[in-house]
N, C-alpha and C positions, 0 to 999 in steps of 0.2 A: 215760628216763622211769621214775620210781618210783611204783608203784601199791600202795596199802594192801591189806590182807587184805579179800577180798570177803565181807562178813559173812553175807549171805544164803546164798551158795553154800557157805560153810564150814559153816553151820548144817545145810544140807541134806546135805552130805557126811557129816556125823555121824549124822543121824537119818532121812533120806528112805527108805532101804531097810532100816532097822532097826525103826522104829516100826510097830506093827501097824495103826494107823489114821492115814492121811495126810489130815487135814482142812484142810490149808492150800494144796492144789495150785492153781496158777494156770492149768492147762491143762484143756481139755475131755477127756472120756473117749477114750482112744486106741482106734484100730481095729487089727485084726490085718492081716497081709499079705494073707490070703485075702479078707477083707472088702473091702479097698481094691481089689484086683485084680478082684473081682467087679463093681465099678462101671465098669471099663474095657471097651473094645470087644475083640472077638476079635483084631483087629489089634494093639491095644496090649498085650494079654497075650502074644501071640507075639513082639512086639518086645522085651518085657521078658525073656522066656525065652531069646532068642537075642542078647541085648545083648553088644556088644563092650566089654570092660572096660578100655578105654584112658582116657587123659586126655580131659577135656571142655574146652570153650571157657571161657576166664577170665570172659567176660561172662555165661556161662550158655548152655545150649542155646537156639538161636533159637526153637524151638517152645515151650519153657518160657517164654521171655520174652514171646512173643506171648500165651500163656495168662494170664500175669500181667497184661499190658496190657489184656486183655479184661475185667478186673475194674475198670478205670479208664474215665474218660470223655474224658481230655484227653492221654493219652500213648500211644505205640505201643511195640513191642518194642525199638526202638533207644534208648528212654529208660528202660530197666530194666537194672539190674546185679545179678547173682546173688551171694549170699554163702553161706558155710557156717554157717547160722544167723543170727539177728539180731545177736548180740553182735559178730560180725566187722564187720557193717555199722555198728554204733555206733562201733566203734574206727576204722574207715576214715573215716567222716564227720567225726569230731572232729579227726582228725589231718590231714585235707586242708583243712578250712575254717579251722581255728584255728592260730595260731602264738603265739610268746611275747609279741608286741605286741598281741594281740587281747584281747577281753573277751567272755564268754559269760554267758547268763542261763539258769538252770535252775529248774524248779518243784520244790518240796519238799512232802511226802516224795516220794521217787523210787526207781526201780531204780538201784542204786548206781553202775553204770558211766556213767549219764547225768550224774552229778556228778563222780566221781573222774577220769574222762578229761579233761574240760575243765579241772578244777583242776590236773591234772598238766601241762597245757600253758600255761595263762595264768590271768589273774584271772577269777573267776566270781562272780556274784551270785545268791543264792537268793531266789525269790519264793514264799511259802508259799500253798498252797491253804487256804481258810478252812473249817474244820469247822462253823462256825455259819452258813455260807451254802451248804450242800450240797456242801462241798469244791470250791467253784467258785474261779475265778481272777479277781482284781481287776486289770483291764486298766490302771487308773491306776497301780497299783504296778509293773506291768511297764514302763510308760512312764517312771516315775521311775528305774528301774534302767538304762535305756538310756544308753550313753555314745557318744562319737564313734567309738570303736573296737570297738563291739559288733558281732560278726560272726555269732553263732549264738544262737538260742533253741531250747531243747529242751522239748517238751511230750509228753504221753502221755494220750490219752483214747480209750476208757475207761481209767481211771487205775489203775495198780498202786501201792498196794494198796487204794484206796478204792472202785473201780468207778465213780467219778464220770465224767460226760460234760459237757463244757463247753456251756452254752447257745449256740445257733447265733449269736445276735447278738453275744455276746462273742467267739466264734470269728472272726466277720467283722471285729470291731473289732481283734482281735489281728493278723490278716492285714494290715489297713489300716495299723496302726502299723509293722509290720515292713517293709512295702512302702515306706513313707515314708522309713525309715532304711536300706534296702538290707540288711536282716538275713535270713539264712537261717533257716528253721524246719525243724528235724528233728522230725517227728511220729512217735512210736512208736505205730503203729496196729495192733499185733499182736492186739488184742482186738476189732477192728472186726468187727461182725456178730454177736458173741456176747453174749447176755444174755437176759432174759425175753422171751418172744414179744411183739412190738410195740415193742421198744426202738428209738428213733430215734437212729441213729448219725450222726456228722459225715461230710461228704464227705472223701475222701482229700485231703490237703494238696497233693499233686502235681497234682490236677485243678483246684485253685482258686487256686494261687499259683505264680508263675513261679520263685520261689526256695524252693519247698517240697520237702522230701525225705520221701517216704512210706516208712517202714520197716515191713516186714511179714515174716511167717514162717509156715510150716505148723504150727508147734508149738502155738499156743494156741487160736484159734478153730476151727482144723481138727482139733485133737487128734492131731497127727502129729509130735510132737517128735523121734521116732526118725529122721525123714528128714533132719534138719539142713539144710533148705533155707530160706534167707531171701533177701531182696532189698531194694533201694532203687529206687524209681521217682521220676523228677524230669523236669521240662521243661528243666532246665539240663543239657544234654548235656556241657558242659565240665567241670562238677564231677564228673560220673559218670566221665569219662575219667581224671581225676586219681585217683579212688578205684580204678579198675581197675588203674592202674599200681602203686598201693600194695598191691593184692591179690596182686601177684606175690611180695611178701615174706610173705604170710600163707598162705591155703589154696591159692593158685594157681587151683584150680578146684573145682567141687563133685563129689559122687559121681554117677557116671552112672546107677546103678540108682535113686538117690533122685530124680534129675531126672525119670526116666520115671514114677515113682510120683507125684511132685508134679503132673505134668501131669494125671494121672487125677483127683487130688484137686481141682485148680483147675477142671477141666471139669465136675465134679460138686459144685461149691462150694455151691450152694443146698441140695442134698439133705443134704450132710454137716453144714453149719451148722444147718440145721433140726433134724437129729437131736440135735445138741449143745445147742441152745436148749431142746429138749423135756426134756432131762435137767435143765437149769437150772430149768425150770418145775416139774418134779417135786420138786426138792430145796429150793427156796426156802421153800415153806410148812413144811417140816420144821424149818428154822432158825427161822422165825417162831414156831412152836409151842414150840421149845426155849427161846427167849429169853423168851417169855411165861411159861413155867414158872419160869424163874430170873431174874425181872425185878429181884430185889434184888441180883444179882451182875453184871448186864450192862445196857448201854444200846445198843439195836440200831436202826439205820435201814437199810432196804433200799437197796442200791446202784442206780445208774442202769443199769449194764450190766456186761459181762464175767461172770466166774464167781467173783468175789471180793467180800468185804465186810470192813469194818474197824470192828468194834464196840468200844465202850469197856468195860474191865473195872473194876468198882467195888469189888472185894475189897481189904481192908486190906493184904494182903501184897504187893500190886503185881503188875503184869502179867508181869514177867520171872520172878518166883518161881512164879506160877501156871502159866505155860507150862512151866517146868522140871519142876515136880512132876507136871504132867499127862502129859508124855511119859515121864518116868522111872518113875513109879508106875503109870500106866494105859495107856501105849503110844499116847497120842493126840498127834499132832504139830500144833502151831500155830506161827505166827511172831509173836513179840512185837514191838511197835512200836519197841523199842530197836534192832532190826535195821535200821530205816530212819532211824537217827540221821544228821543232816546236819552237815557242817562249814561250810556257808554260810548257816545260819539255824536258828532253833529248830524243833523238830518235837514232836509229841505223844508222851507217854511212857506213856500208860495204855490203849493199844489193842492189838489183835492182828489178824492177817490170817487169815481163814478162806476155804475154797473150797467151791464147790457145783457143779462141772462134771463130776464123776465119779460113776459108779454106786457102790452099796454104802455109802451114807452112814449107813444106820440103825445098823449095828453100832458105828460110831465115835461117833454121838450117844449111844447107850446107854452106852458106856464113859465118855464125858465126863459124862453125868448121874450115873452111879455114883460117879465121882470127886468130884462136887460134893455128893453126899449121904452 
């Protein structure tokens, strides 16, 4: 398998820890070890302190899988497979479900591995989200893309980078379409739960579709990327078993300390996500005010959920040059939409991704305003 350069991660490897103001982060504000442990019981803290640092089960610790299943309505722990982050799950799902005779459908724009992995294995068709329809998905266009050998559809709501959430009726129609054709749906749900207070999120695909694969991780909505704990839940135990065997060639198992910490996070899910949504509530009005001040340079629409937005840049020099000069001259990091360029269909070229899930936004906005003036 030949995989191209991962443009987003390469951009981050250059600037994420060098830029003074990271205004494009897709994760919520991280917690410290002590903050997370404080949410645990005395027994959990003692268990963590006295943990045996041996290998863990390839499927994931049984109590971790049960804690994950408790966030669902239609699966139990036996229908959860742990991964070392979400990316390993994406890799495993594509390589197990697809082969050279298959066909896949991906939405665009997208997180790059959702496209490059199926394209490296088989033929793939891109179906674009419509910026003139709230970045929603035209189900008829998906239906037109279906072939007799279509095996997998990959979606992501709340969406990276737009923050869009598919209307519930279209979600139901999409499931009905895939059920009719026997197509697996890999739903990247890593932002589920995160957004402005009151955001209505979609049900996990594993709870409403027998061929649905719910991809999740502690990194985004939980704000705990350092744990590197991800998972896929599905009613289809057979496909999970095949991914588990592939995992023997990958991470083999997860980190034992991370699994203990992830259980604490999952058992305190409501409190942690409420904390992170409160940060979103605090930050979004600041972006509203910023774009109102510079309405000649930007076109801004609030996203449906997550902690990301995808505004349009109106400046004559173009978004790529704007983002380059902004980070090099003023230390403010954004992601230009050229990072999300697709090989399977057209994508917008005049937008950028911003983030609002972390504290400390004011200094970055001040630096960005100074750059513009």
